[in-house]
C-alpha positions as CSV (number, residue, x, y, z in Angstrom):
1,G,2.9,-15.6,-8.3
2,G,3.9,-12.9,-5.9
3,M,2.6,-11.2,-2.8
4,H,2.9,-7.4,-2.3
5,Y,1.0,-4.3,-1.2
6,S,0.9,-5.4,2.4
7,T,-0.6,-3.8,5.6
8,V,0.5,-5.1,9.0
9,V,-1.1,-4.2,12.3
10,K,-0.8,-5.4,15.9
11,D,-4.2,-6.1,17.3
12,G,-4.4,-7.5,20.8
13,G,-1.5,-9.9,21.1
14,R,-1.5,-10.8,17.4
15,F,0.2,-9.5,14.3
16,K,-2.2,-9.4,11.3
17,M,-1.3,-8.9,7.7
18,W,-3.5,-8.2,4.7
19,Y,-1.8,-8.4,1.3
20,R,-2.2,-8.8,-2.4
21,S,-1.5,-12.1,-4.1
22,D,-1.0,-12.2,-7.9
23,P,-1.3,-15.6,-9.7
24,G,1.3,-16.6,-12.2
25,E,4.1,-14.4,-13.4
26,D,2.3,-11.5,-15.0
27,S,2.2,-8.6,-12.6
28,N,-0.5,-6.9,-14.5
29,R,-3.2,-9.5,-14.1
30,D,-5.2,-7.3,-11.7
31,I,-8.4,-9.0,-12.6
32,L,-7.1,-12.3,-11.1
33,S,-5.5,-10.8,-8.0
34,M,-6.8,-11.6,-4.5
35,N,-6.7,-10.0,-1.1
36,C,-5.2,-12.5,1.4
37,Y,-4.8,-12.6,5.1
38,A,-2.0,-14.0,7.4
39,E,-1.3,-13.7,11.1
40,S,1.5,-14.2,13.6
41,D,2.3,-14.4,17.3
42,D,5.7,-12.6,16.9
43,G,5.6,-10.7,13.6
44,V,8.3,-13.0,12.2
45,T,6.7,-16.4,11.6
46,W,3.4,-16.1,9.7
47,E,0.5,-18.5,9.2
48,K,-2.1,-18.4,6.5
49,P,-5.3,-19.5,8.1
50,S,-8.0,-21.4,6.1
51,L,-10.8,-18.9,6.1
52,G,-13.5,-20.7,4.0
53,L,-14.6,-17.4,2.5
54,R,-13.8,-17.7,-1.2
55,E,-13.9,-20.7,-3.5
56,L,-10.8,-21.2,-5.6
57,D,-10.3,-24.3,-7.8
58,G,-13.2,-26.0,-6.1
59,S,-12.1,-25.4,-2.5
60,T,-12.6,-22.7,0.2
61,D,-9.5,-24.0,2.0
62,N,-7.5,-20.8,1.5
63,N,-6.6,-17.5,3.0
64,V,-8.4,-15.2,0.5
65,F,-10.8,-12.8,2.3
66,Y,-11.9,-10.6,-0.6
67,P,-13.4,-10.1,-3.1
68,P,-16.4,-12.4,-3.5
69,E,-16.8,-14.3,-6.7
70,G,-17.4,-12.0,-9.7
71,D,-16.3,-8.8,-7.9
72,R,-13.2,-6.8,-8.3
73,S,-11.4,-5.2,-5.4
74,I,-7.7,-5.2,-4.8
75,N,-4.8,-3.5,-3.0
76,A,-6.2,-3.6,0.5
77,S,-5.1,-1.1,3.1
78,V,-6.6,-1.8,6.6
79,I,-6.7,0.0,10.0
80,V,-8.0,-1.1,13.4
81,D,-10.2,1.7,14.6
82,A,-10.3,1.7,18.4
83,N,-12.9,4.5,18.4
84,A,-15.5,2.7,16.2
85,P,-18.4,0.6,17.2
86,A,-17.6,-3.2,17.2
87,S,-19.3,-3.7,13.9
88,E,-16.8,-1.3,12.2
89,R,-13.7,-2.0,14.3
90,Y,-11.8,-2.6,11.1
91,K,-11.8,-0.3,8.1
92,M,-10.4,-0.9,4.6
93,V,-9.9,1.0,1.4
94,N,-9.5,-1.0,-1.8
95,R,-9.4,-0.1,-5.5
96,G,-12.4,-1.4,-7.5
97,S,-12.0,-1.8,-11.2
98,V,-11.1,1.9,-11.4
99,D,-12.4,3.9,-8.4
100,L,-11.6,3.8,-4.6
101,L,-13.9,1.9,-2.3
102,G,-14.4,1.8,1.4
103,Y,-15.4,-1.1,3.7
104,T,-16.0,-1.9,7.3
105,S,-15.7,-5.1,9.3
106,P,-16.1,-6.5,12.8
107,D,-13.2,-9.0,12.4
108,G,-11.0,-7.8,9.5
109,L,-12.1,-10.8,7.4
110,R,-15.8,-10.3,6.6
111,W,-16.3,-6.9,4.9
112,T,-19.3,-4.7,4.2
113,P,-19.0,-2.1,1.4
114,L,-19.9,1.5,2.4
115,E,-23.2,2.7,1.2
116,S,-21.4,5.8,0.0
117,N,-19.1,3.9,-2.4
118,P,-17.2,4.8,-4.4
119,I,-15.5,7.2,-2.0
120,Q,-13.1,8.6,-4.6
121,T,-13.6,8.9,-8.3
122,E,-10.9,11.3,-9.5
123,R,-8.5,8.8,-11.0
124,P,-5.9,7.3,-11.0
125,F,-5.8,4.9,-8.0
126,D,-3.7,2.2,-9.6
127,S,-1.3,1.3,-6.8
128,H,-1.5,0.9,-3.0
129,N,-3.8,3.6,-1.6
130,I,-3.0,3.9,2.1
131,L,-5.6,4.5,4.9
132,I,-4.4,5.9,8.2
133,W,-6.1,7.3,11.3
134,D,-4.7,10.7,12.4
135,D,-5.4,10.4,16.1
136,E,-4.4,13.9,17.0
137,N,-6.5,15.6,14.3
138,K,-9.3,13.0,14.6
139,K,-9.4,12.4,10.8
140,Y,-9.2,9.4,8.5
141,V,-6.6,10.1,5.8
142,I,-6.0,8.3,2.5
143,Y,-2.7,8.8,0.6
144,M,-3.2,7.8,-3.0
145,R,-1.6,8.0,-6.4
146,G,-1.9,11.1,-8.4
147,V,-0.5,12.6,-11.6
148,S,1.9,15.6,-11.3
149,T,2.6,17.8,-14.3
150,S,5.3,19.8,-12.4
151,V,7.8,18.1,-14.7
152,T,6.8,16.7,-18.1
153,G,6.7,13.0,-18.1
154,T,5.4,9.8,-19.6
155,F,2.6,8.9,-17.2
156,K,-0.7,10.5,-18.3
157,G,1.2,13.6,-19.3
158,G,3.3,13.8,-16.1
159,H,4.8,11.8,-13.3
160,R,3.2,9.6,-10.7
161,S,2.8,11.6,-7.5
162,I,1.1,11.3,-4.1
163,R,-2.3,12.8,-3.2
164,R,-4.1,13.2,0.1
165,S,-7.7,13.2,1.1
166,E,-9.3,13.3,4.6
167,S,-12.6,12.5,6.3
168,A,-14.2,12.9,9.7
169,D,-16.6,10.0,9.3
170,F,-15.0,7.6,6.8
171,R,-17.9,8.2,4.4
172,T,-17.5,11.7,3.0
173,W,-14.0,12.7,1.8
174,T,-12.3,15.8,0.7
175,R,-11.1,16.2,-2.9
176,P,-7.6,14.8,-3.2
177,E,-4.7,17.3,-3.2
178,T,-1.2,16.6,-4.3
179,V,1.3,16.6,-1.4
180,V,4.4,14.9,-2.8
181,E,5.7,15.3,-6.4
182,A,9.0,15.2,-8.3
183,D,11.0,18.4,-8.3
184,E,14.0,19.9,-10.1
185,A,16.4,18.0,-7.8
186,D,15.1,14.6,-8.9
187,P,16.5,12.8,-11.9
188,P,14.5,12.5,-15.2
189,G,11.9,9.8,-15.2
190,F,11.4,9.9,-11.4
191,H,8.0,8.7,-10.1
192,F,6.5,8.3,-6.6
193,Y,5.0,4.8,-7.3
194,T,3.7,4.0,-3.8
195,N,3.7,5.8,-0.5
196,A,3.5,3.4,2.5
197,A,2.4,6.3,4.8
198,V,2.2,5.7,8.5
199,K,1.5,7.8,11.6
200,Y,4.4,7.1,13.8
201,P,3.0,6.1,17.2
202,R,6.0,7.0,19.5
203,A,6.1,10.7,18.9
204,A,3.6,13.6,18.6
205,N,2.7,14.9,15.2
206,A,5.0,12.4,13.3
207,F,4.2,11.0,9.9
208,L,6.5,8.9,7.8
209,M,6.4,7.7,4.2
210,F,8.5,5.0,2.6
211,P,7.6,5.4,-1.1
212,M,8.8,3.0,-3.7
213,V,10.3,5.5,-6.2
214,Y,10.3,4.4,-9.8
215,H,13.1,5.3,-12.2
216,S,11.3,4.8,-15.5
217,E,14.3,5.5,-17.8
218,R,16.9,3.2,-16.1
219,Q,17.5,-0.4,-16.8
220,Y,19.7,-3.1,-15.4
221,P,21.7,-5.0,-18.1
222,G,19.8,-8.2,-18.9
223,A,16.6,-7.2,-17.1
224,P,13.4,-8.2,-18.9
225,Q,12.1,-4.6,-19.2
226,I,13.1,-1.0,-18.6
227,G,12.7,0.6,-15.1
228,L,14.3,0.4,-11.7
229,A,13.1,1.2,-8.2
230,D,14.1,1.6,-4.6
231,V,12.5,2.9,-1.4
232,Q,13.0,6.4,0.0
233,L,12.2,7.9,3.4
234,M,10.3,11.2,4.1
235,S,8.7,12.8,7.1
236,S,6.0,15.3,8.0
237,R,4.6,17.0,11.1
238,D,1.1,17.5,9.7
239,G,0.8,14.8,7.0
240,I,0.5,17.5,4.4
241,S,3.9,19.2,4.1
242,W,6.6,16.5,3.5
243,D,10.3,16.8,4.2
244,R,12.5,15.0,1.6
245,R,16.0,15.7,3.1
246,F,17.0,12.0,2.7
247,R,17.0,11.4,-1.0
248,E,19.3,8.4,-1.1
249,A,17.7,5.0,-1.0
250,F,16.4,3.7,2.3
251,I,16.0,0.2,0.9
252,R,18.0,-0.8,-2.1
253,P,17.6,-3.8,-4.5
254,G,20.7,-5.3,-2.9
255,L,23.2,-7.8,-4.3
256,D,20.8,-10.3,-5.8
257,E,20.6,-9.4,-9.5
258,R,17.1,-10.7,-9.8
259,N,15.9,-7.7,-7.7
260,W,17.2,-5.2,-10.2
261,V,13.9,-4.9,-12.0
262,D,11.1,-2.4,-12.3
263,R,8.7,-2.0,-9.3
264,N,10.8,-3.8,-6.7
265,P,11.2,-3.6,-3.7
266,I,7.7,-2.5,-2.4
267,M,7.4,-1.3,1.2
268,G,4.3,-2.3,3.1
269,A,2.3,-0.2,5.5
270,G,3.0,-0.3,9.2
271,I,5.7,0.1,11.8
272,L,5.3,-2.5,14.6
273,E,7.1,-3.4,17.8
274,T,8.3,-6.9,17.5
275,E,10.6,-7.0,20.5
276,P,10.8,-4.5,23.5
277,D,13.8,-2.9,21.8
278,E,12.9,-3.6,18.1
279,L,10.6,-2.0,15.5
280,S,9.9,-3.8,12.3
281,L,8.7,-2.8,8.8
282,Y,7.7,-5.2,6.1
283,F,8.5,-5.1,2.4
284,A,8.1,-7.4,-0.6
285,E,10.9,-8.5,-2.9
286,L,9.4,-9.8,-6.1
287,L,12.6,-11.6,-7.2
288,R,11.5,-11.6,-10.8
289,A,13.1,-14.2,-12.9
290,G,14.3,-13.3,-16.4
291,L,17.7,-11.8,-16.1
292,N,20.2,-13.4,-18.4
């Protein structure tokens, strides 16, 4: 299987990662996907602790933290909320079977669903919906998938785009509004598949996104299916109006032919200091087999 849709934070002296794990080779098996947890002292070497929270194959000796048996909830995005009471120090948004759900936790592992769930019902939410805390405007913000009809396309009548919603209390949210969509300078079949939004901590009023952009009409020779992707970089001062001056790829599939497939690479959420003079971002390479 594969791991992707990761969130990494530094909490105390530890690096903590929440990520999605898919069993087997079929990337569309949402119903079997799990939310897993890993941690690290340095942000480079990671351990998967045995959490004892979810039984799989007759054992709870695994690092799955959600969902409980019989429940569906995937694509976790987590923040550490320094302003919250201890019982809600961690906050998470996840996609249920179709809608967007909110959770709180004292430890980042044992989660309580919000009484106000679902927090968003205007679909679609079928990728990594990113939760951030805007410390300067004192708002929780979610960046989520949307559908833009600015250009005719093949995804629900348009193209995948990025929407934004905000909340002062994490319970009641504004109606999502489109903030990033394809324009006339983009090639045909161009989608914003993810967003990987982050509030950059080292400058005032600085937001960044590292969206995986999906080229739905391109195909690498020998790849198992149509579609190619890479990661771009965009910036914002308010989190609403986004500057796309850098349209070349920020992360490219690279020289390994196995990476030239649809929906790869996928940038995770978070920019962390891993050395006094080093910042790190985390992304997943799926390395899909099947090229001939």
